[in-house]
TIDODREN-811002 format. One record per residue (C-alpha): x, y, z; chain; residue number from 0. Coordinates in Angstrom, 2 decimals. Layout:
xx=X, yy=Y, zz=Z, ch=A, i=NUM
...
This chain:
xx=-3.38, yy=8.01, zz=37.45, ch=A, i=0
xx=-5.65, yy=10.39, zz=35.90, ch=A, i=1
xx=-6.11, yy=9.97, zz=31.94, ch=A, i=2
xx=-3.87, yy=12.56, zz=30.98, ch=A, i=3
xx=-0.98, yy=10.87, zz=32.80, ch=A, i=4
xx=-2.00, yy=7.84, zz=31.17, ch=A, i=5
xx=-2.15, yy=8.81, zz=27.50, ch=A, i=6
xx=1.29, yy=10.68, zz=28.08, ch=A, i=7
xx=2.66, yy=7.27, zz=29.70, ch=A, i=8
xx=0.99, yy=5.23, zz=26.89, ch=A, i=9
xx=2.58, yy=7.79, zz=24.41, ch=A, i=10
xx=6.35, yy=7.35, zz=26.07, ch=A, i=11
xx=6.20, yy=4.02, zz=25.89, ch=A, i=12
xx=5.36, yy=3.72, zz=22.06, ch=A, i=13
xx=7.80, yy=5.86, zz=21.50, ch=A, i=14
xx=10.26, yy=3.66, zz=23.18, ch=A, i=15
xx=10.46, yy=1.15, zz=20.35, ch=A, i=16
xx=10.93, yy=4.24, zz=17.86, ch=A, i=17
xx=14.59, yy=4.65, zz=19.98, ch=A, i=18
xx=15.10, yy=1.38, zz=18.52, ch=A, i=19
xx=16.19, yy=-0.05, zz=15.10, ch=A, i=20
xx=16.29, yy=0.46, zz=11.16, ch=A, i=21
xx=18.06, yy=0.76, zz=7.88, ch=A, i=22
xx=19.24, yy=3.41, zz=5.76, ch=A, i=23
xx=19.22, yy=4.98, zz=2.44, ch=A, i=24
xx=20.67, yy=7.65, zz=0.37, ch=A, i=25
xx=20.66, yy=11.01, zz=2.36, ch=A, i=26
xx=18.83, yy=9.60, zz=5.16, ch=A, i=27
xx=18.96, yy=11.15, zz=8.64, ch=A, i=28
xx=20.25, yy=8.85, zz=11.19, ch=A, i=29
xx=18.05, yy=7.54, zz=13.79, ch=A, i=30
xx=19.30, yy=6.80, zz=17.14, ch=A, i=31
xx=17.61, yy=3.47, zz=18.24, ch=A, i=32
xx=19.44, yy=3.04, zz=21.60, ch=A, i=33
xx=22.17, yy=5.45, zz=23.60, ch=A, i=34
xx=24.83, yy=5.76, zz=20.91, ch=A, i=35
xx=23.27, yy=3.37, zz=18.65, ch=A, i=36
xx=22.55, yy=5.34, zz=15.18, ch=A, i=37
xx=20.61, yy=3.84, zz=12.46, ch=A, i=38
xx=19.62, yy=4.94, zz=8.91, ch=A, i=39
xx=15.86, yy=4.33, zz=7.42, ch=A, i=40
xx=15.35, yy=2.39, zz=4.35, ch=A, i=41
xx=13.22, yy=3.68, zz=1.48, ch=A, i=42
xx=9.42, yy=2.58, zz=1.84, ch=A, i=43
xx=9.78, yy=0.98, zz=-1.75, ch=A, i=44
xx=12.58, yy=-0.98, zz=-0.75, ch=A, i=45
xx=10.12, yy=-2.84, zz=1.68, ch=A, i=46
xx=6.96, yy=-4.98, zz=1.34, ch=A, i=47
xx=3.66, yy=-3.57, zz=0.24, ch=A, i=48
xx=1.08, yy=-4.10, zz=3.34, ch=A, i=49
xx=-1.53, yy=-2.82, zz=5.40, ch=A, i=50
xx=-2.20, yy=-4.28, zz=8.66, ch=A, i=51
xx=-3.54, yy=-3.62, zz=11.94, ch=A, i=52
xx=-1.67, yy=-4.66, zz=14.85, ch=A, i=53
xx=-2.07, yy=-4.96, zz=18.82, ch=A, i=54
xx=1.43, yy=-3.83, zz=20.35, ch=A, i=55
xx=2.07, yy=-5.04, zz=23.86, ch=A, i=56
xx=5.12, yy=-3.23, zz=26.01, ch=A, i=57
xx=6.32, yy=-5.02, zz=28.95, ch=A, i=58
xx=8.74, yy=-3.08, zz=31.07, ch=A, i=59
xx=11.30, yy=-4.09, zz=33.77, ch=A, i=60
xx=9.24, yy=-4.61, zz=37.06, ch=A, i=61
xx=6.21, yy=-6.22, zz=34.82, ch=A, i=62
xx=4.44, yy=-3.17, zz=33.84, ch=A, i=63
xx=2.61, yy=-3.72, zz=30.53, ch=A, i=64
xx=1.13, yy=-1.08, zz=28.36, ch=A, i=65
xx=-1.01, yy=-1.58, zz=25.02, ch=A, i=66
xx=-1.19, yy=0.21, zz=21.98, ch=A, i=67
xx=-3.10, yy=-0.44, zz=18.60, ch=A, i=68
xx=-1.05, yy=0.37, zz=15.32, ch=A, i=69
xx=-2.15, yy=0.49, zz=11.54, ch=A, i=70
xx=0.72, yy=0.39, zz=9.41, ch=A, i=71
xx=0.45, yy=0.87, zz=5.30, ch=A, i=72
xx=3.37, yy=0.60, zz=2.69, ch=A, i=73
xx=2.81, yy=1.16, zz=-0.66, ch=A, i=74
xx=3.83, yy=3.31, zz=-3.59, ch=A, i=75
xx=6.90, yy=4.56, zz=-1.96, ch=A, i=76
xx=4.92, yy=5.66, zz=0.93, ch=A, i=77
xx=5.10, yy=4.31, zz=4.47, ch=A, i=78
xx=2.14, yy=5.86, zz=7.22, ch=A, i=79
xx=1.77, yy=4.48, zz=10.73, ch=A, i=80
xx=-1.07, yy=5.35, zz=12.98, ch=A, i=81
xx=-0.77, yy=4.73, zz=16.89, ch=A, i=82
xx=-3.70, yy=4.68, zz=19.08, ch=A, i=83
xx=-4.90, yy=4.06, zz=22.42, ch=A, i=84
xx=-6.84, yy=0.46, zz=22.72, ch=A, i=85
xx=-10.07, yy=2.56, zz=22.57, ch=A, i=86
xx=-9.35, yy=4.29, zz=19.85, ch=A, i=87
xx=-7.44, yy=7.95, zz=20.68, ch=A, i=88
xx=-4.98, yy=8.73, zz=17.76, ch=A, i=89
xx=-1.58, yy=9.61, zz=19.67, ch=A, i=90
xx=0.28, yy=10.37, zz=16.31, ch=A, i=91
xx=0.72, yy=9.40, zz=12.73, ch=A, i=92
xx=4.15, yy=8.68, zz=11.08, ch=A, i=93
xx=4.39, yy=9.38, zz=7.49, ch=A, i=94
xx=7.37, yy=8.71, zz=5.24, ch=A, i=95
xx=7.65, yy=9.66, zz=1.55, ch=A, i=96
xx=11.05, yy=8.86, zz=-0.09, ch=A, i=97
xx=13.46, yy=9.81, zz=3.18, ch=A, i=98
xx=11.13, yy=12.47, zz=4.21, ch=A, i=99
xx=9.39, yy=11.37, zz=7.56, ch=A, i=100
xx=6.41, yy=13.78, zz=9.00, ch=A, i=101
xx=4.99, yy=13.22, zz=12.33, ch=A, i=102
xx=1.94, yy=14.48, zz=13.29, ch=A, i=103
xx=1.46, yy=14.38, zz=17.08, ch=A, i=104
xx=-2.16, yy=14.67, zz=18.84, ch=A, i=105
xx=-0.75, yy=14.55, zz=22.38, ch=A, i=106
xx=2.20, yy=15.75, zz=24.07, ch=A, i=107
xx=5.69, yy=13.80, zz=23.25, ch=A, i=108
xx=8.66, yy=13.98, zz=25.52, ch=A, i=109
xx=10.95, yy=15.88, zz=23.74, ch=A, i=110
xx=13.54, yy=13.28, zz=24.38, ch=A, i=111
xx=11.70, yy=10.66, zz=22.11, ch=A, i=112
xx=11.69, yy=10.54, zz=18.64, ch=A, i=113
xx=9.17, yy=8.85, zz=16.72, ch=A, i=114
xx=11.07, yy=8.03, zz=13.75, ch=A, i=115
xx=12.26, yy=5.09, zz=15.92, ch=A, i=116
xx=9.05, yy=3.27, zz=15.24, ch=A, i=117
xx=9.29, yy=3.04, zz=11.32, ch=A, i=118
xx=13.07, yy=2.35, zz=11.97, ch=A, i=119
xx=11.81, yy=-0.87, zz=13.77, ch=A, i=120
xx=9.25, yy=-1.77, zz=11.97, ch=A, i=121
xx=12.05, yy=-1.89, zz=9.22, ch=A, i=122
xx=14.23, yy=-3.97, zz=10.89, ch=A, i=123
xx=11.72, yy=-6.60, zz=11.43, ch=A, i=124
xx=9.84, yy=-6.28, zz=8.10, ch=A, i=125
xx=12.16, yy=-5.32, zz=5.14, ch=A, i=126
xx=14.26, yy=-7.96, zz=3.28, ch=A, i=127
xx=17.57, yy=-8.56, zz=4.90, ch=A, i=128
xx=19.47, yy=-6.97, zz=2.03, ch=A, i=129
xx=17.64, yy=-3.65, zz=2.53, ch=A, i=130
xx=18.49, yy=-3.34, zz=6.01, ch=A, i=131
xx=22.24, yy=-4.79, zz=5.99, ch=A, i=132
xx=22.63, yy=-1.97, zz=3.13, ch=A, i=133
xx=21.49, yy=0.77, zz=5.07, ch=A, i=134
xx=23.07, yy=0.27, zz=8.36, ch=A, i=135
xx=24.98, yy=2.96, zz=10.12, ch=A, i=136
xx=28.84, yy=2.33, zz=11.04, ch=A, i=137
xx=29.58, yy=-0.06, zz=13.81, ch=A, i=138
xx=26.00, yy=-1.69, zz=13.52, ch=A, i=139
xx=25.65, yy=-4.90, zz=12.50, ch=A, i=140
xx=22.96, yy=-7.52, zz=11.50, ch=A, i=141
xx=22.62, yy=-11.12, zz=11.66, ch=A, i=142
xx=19.24, yy=-12.97, zz=10.54, ch=A, i=143
xx=19.08, yy=-16.99, zz=11.49, ch=A, i=144
xx=15.79, yy=-17.87, zz=10.47, ch=A, i=145
xx=13.06, yy=-16.56, zz=11.94, ch=A, i=146
xx=15.45, yy=-14.41, zz=14.17, ch=A, i=147
xx=17.18, yy=-11.30, zz=13.73, ch=A, i=148
xx=19.67, yy=-9.41, zz=15.70, ch=A, i=149
xx=20.81, yy=-5.68, zz=15.31, ch=A, i=150
xx=24.29, yy=-5.61, zz=17.35, ch=A, i=151
xx=26.83, yy=-2.96, zz=18.16, ch=A, i=152
xx=30.26, yy=-3.56, zz=19.43, ch=A, i=153
xx=29.13, yy=-7.56, zz=19.70, ch=A, i=154
xx=26.19, yy=-6.45, zz=22.11, ch=A, i=155
xx=22.47, yy=-6.97, zz=21.00, ch=A, i=156
xx=20.94, yy=-3.75, zz=20.50, ch=A, i=157
xx=17.42, yy=-5.37, zz=19.52, ch=A, i=158
xx=16.29, yy=-8.88, zz=18.54, ch=A, i=159
xx=13.16, yy=-9.43, zz=16.84, ch=A, i=160
xx=11.62, yy=-13.11, zz=16.44, ch=A, i=161
xx=8.86, yy=-13.23, zz=13.89, ch=A, i=162
xx=5.94, yy=-15.87, zz=13.75, ch=A, i=163
xx=4.00, yy=-17.05, zz=10.72, ch=A, i=164
xx=3.96, yy=-16.10, zz=6.82, ch=A, i=165
xx=6.23, yy=-13.59, zz=5.28, ch=A, i=166
xx=5.24, yy=-9.81, zz=5.94, ch=A, i=167
xx=3.35, yy=-8.88, zz=7.82, ch=A, i=168
xx=3.85, yy=-12.33, zz=10.04, ch=A, i=169
xx=1.21, yy=-13.19, zz=12.67, ch=A, i=170
xx=3.35, yy=-11.75, zz=15.48, ch=A, i=171
xx=6.67, yy=-10.35, zz=16.27, ch=A, i=172
xx=8.21, yy=-10.13, zz=19.40, ch=A, i=173
xx=11.21, yy=-7.21, zz=19.69, ch=A, i=174
xx=13.56, yy=-7.47, zz=23.03, ch=A, i=175
xx=15.89, yy=-4.49, zz=24.07, ch=A, i=176
xx=18.56, yy=-6.27, zz=26.45, ch=A, i=177
xx=19.99, yy=-2.61, zz=27.87, ch=A, i=178
xx=16.49, yy=-1.33, zz=28.61, ch=A, i=179
xx=14.84, yy=-4.84, zz=29.65, ch=A, i=180
xx=11.92, yy=-4.39, zz=27.55, ch=A, i=181
xx=10.34, yy=-6.70, zz=25.48, ch=A, i=182
xx=7.81, yy=-5.30, zz=22.76, ch=A, i=183
xx=4.66, yy=-8.23, zz=21.73, ch=A, i=184
xx=3.18, yy=-7.31, zz=18.37, ch=A, i=185
xx=0.11, yy=-9.41, zz=17.20, ch=A, i=186
xx=-1.33, yy=-8.90, zz=13.85, ch=A, i=187
xx=-5.58, yy=-8.41, zz=14.05, ch=A, i=188
xx=-7.11, yy=-10.33, zz=11.61, ch=A, i=189
xx=-9.91, yy=-9.31, zz=9.49, ch=A, i=190
């Protein structure tokens, strides 16, 4: 597999979770986090202030794994996310100010992948339960039991997240999408 193919594959992998979970705020565009599962983005100011670097490992059916790095900042009504390869090549930058989301891609991203899903998943995992619940699209249900959160549609789990460690940004997160057979393990890189 040549370098460009690996970068495209990694971009695809990084974008898949973007198709996964989120919240809603007034006048927000719905983001499809899975086929037929729309979610609305929460406002950045509804979430915790944070600045965190995380190692993100995607495990796909058949055991294939891909790893990327993500730097996430949420402060002052602005949420930013920079995704890169483990060697530091920037893949894309996502910035959310209020309800406006901009995506700056550094390499081609397949047209069927929506990078806005990534901040939606971050919000599903880290934002207060009240904000996530308040911003759900019709037909989508949110449940929380201790450190585990579940997003359901028609009583089927769309995404689940298990949070490890102290409140945001947490030491680790494990996101699972049963329909895709995908697991995303996120480890906070400590200074």
